C-alpha positions in Angstrom: -0.2 9.6 18.2 -0.6 11.4 21.5 2.2 9.2 22.9 4.8 10.1 20.3 7.6 10.5 22.9 7.0 6.9 23.9 7.1 5.8 20.3 10.5 7.6 19.8 11.8 5.7 22.9 10.7 2.4 21.3 12.4 3.3 18.0 15.6 3.7 19.9 15.1 0.4 21.8 13.9 -1.6 18.7 15.5 -0.1 15.6 14.1 -0.6 12.1 16.3 -2.5 9.8 16.1 -4.4 6.5 17.2 -7.8 5.2 16.6 -10.2 2.4 14.8 -13.5 2.3 16.3 -16.5 0.5 13.8 -15.7 -2.3 15.3 -12.2 -2.6 12.2 -10.5 -1.0 13.0 -7.5 1.1 12.3 -8.0 4.8 11.6 -5.4 7.4 12.5 -5.8 11.1 11.7 -3.9 14.2 14.4 -5.0 16.6 14.8 -8.6 15.7 11.2 -9.2 14.8 10.2 -9.7 11.1 7.3 -7.2 10.5 7.3 -7.5 6.7 3.8 -8.8 6.5 2.2 -7.2 9.6 3.1 -3.7 8.4 0.9 -4.3 5.3 -2.2 -5.2 7.3 -5.1 -2.8 7.1 -4.9 -1.8 10.8 -1.4 -0.6 10.3 -1.7 1.0 6.9 -4.8 2.9 8.1 -2.8 4.3 11.1 0.3 5.4 9.1 -1.0 8.9 8.1 -1.7 9.9 11.7 1.8 9.0 12.8 3.5 10.4 9.7 1.9 13.8 10.5 3.7 14.0 13.9 6.8 16.2 13.3 9.0 14.3 15.8 8.2 11.0 14.4 8.7 12.2 10.8 12.1 13.7 11.8 13.3 10.5 13.3 12.1 8.4 10.3 13.5 10.8 7.7 16.9 10.6 9.5 16.8 6.8 9.4 15.9 6.8 5.7 18.7 9.3 4.9 21.1 7.1 6.9 20.1 4.0 4.8 20.5 6.0 1.6 24.1 7.0 2.6 25.1 3.5 1.7 24.4 4.3 -1.9 22.9 2.2 -4.7 19.5 2.4 -3.1 16.0 2.5 -4.6 13.6 4.1 -2.1 9.9 4.7 -2.3 7.6 6.8 -0.2 5.4 9.8 -0.2 8.0 12.4 0.6 11.3 10.7 -0.6 12.0 13.1 -3.5 10.9 16.3 -1.7 12.1 15.8 1.9 14.1 12.6 2.5 16.4 12.7 -0.6 15.8 16.0 -2.3 19.2 15.7 -4.2 18.6 12.1 -5.5 20.0 11.5 -8.9 16.7 10.1 -10.3 13.3 10.8 -9.0 10.2 9.2 -10.4 6.8 10.2 -9.1 4.7 7.0 -9.5 1.0 7.4 -9.5 -2.0 5.2 -10.3 -5.7 5.6 -9.9 -7.3 4.8 -6.6 -9.1 1.9 -8.2 -5.9 0.5 -9.6 -4.0 0.8 -6.4 -6.9 -0.8 -4.4 -6.9 -3.7 -6.9 -3.2 -4.2 -6.5 -3.3 -4.1 -2.7 -6.4 -6.4 -2.7 -4.5 -9.0 -4.7 -1.4 -8.6 -2.6 -3.3 -9.0 0.6 -5.2 -12.1 -0.6 -1.9 -13.7 -1.7 -0.6 -13.1 1.9 -3.7 -14.3 3.5 -4.8 -10.9 4.7 -8.6 -10.6 4.7 -9.6 -7.5 2.7 -12.7 -5.8 1.3 -12.0 -4.1 -2.1 -14.5 -1.2 -1.6 -13.1 -0.5 1.9 -9.6 -0.5 0.5 -10.6 2.1 -2.1 -12.0 4.4 0.6 -9.0 3.9 2.8 -6.5 4.7 0.0 -8.4 7.8 -1.1 -8.6 9.0 2.5 -4.9 8.4 3.1 -4.0 10.3 -0.1 -6.1 13.2 1.0 -4.6 13.2 4.6 -1.0 12.8 3.3 -1.3 15.5 0.7 -2.8 18.0 3.1 -0.6 17.4 6.2 1.7 20.1 7.3 4.8 18.0 7.9 6.3 16.3 4.8 3.2 16.4 2.6 2.7 14.1 -0.4 3.7 16.0 -3.5 5.7 15.7 -6.6 9.2 17.1 -6.5 9.8 19.7 -9.2 12.6 17.6 -10.8 10.7 14.3 -10.6 9.5 12.4 -13.6 5.7 11.9 -13.5 4.8 8.3 -14.3 1.1 7.2 -14.3 1.1 3.4 -13.9 -2.6 2.9 -14.2 -3.2 -0.1 -16.4 0.4 -1.0 -16.6 1.9 -4.3 -15.5 4.9 -4.5 -13.2 7.2 -5.3 -16.1 5.8 -2.3 -18.1 6.5 0.0 -15.2 10.0 -1.4 -14.8 10.7 -0.9 -18.5 9.6 2.7 -18.3 11.8 3.3 -15.2 14.7 1.6 -16.9 14.4 4.0 -19.9 14.6 6.9 -17.5 17.5 5.4 -15.5 19.5 4.8 -18.7 19.6 8.6 -19.2 21.6 8.9 -15.9 24.1 6.1 -16.5 
């Protein structure tokens, strides 16, 4: 974090972009390197909050997210999307789940990707990230006033999708 100006230079040199795998899975690239899996590794997810709290980094990434959204027809998730990145989005859903639930989900996801993970450590890391992100000065994690609150604890992916579809139908 203390070298944020260097990171900004690297973002210019190696821009973040997205693509699709043949399976339909979203891919994330830095320059021409596929970082889809590495960005989910514990070392990276544990460092995110420190970098997200740096105003210059946040500003650059918000601008990138807004540029992506300009293309329209986008579904975007993140901790400040509805309040900072896309405050005028047509539909905002504030998804939450218990720390235990989110840790279980990440644990299973990591195991499926071959990422070694300890469930109890994940719980601690998620709780700490929530605290840091909701208490940071720049773009804190909080629900937008016009966002629909949806607690997904105990729900399957299909149940969550169904609930979101009901809300989206109201806007079509």
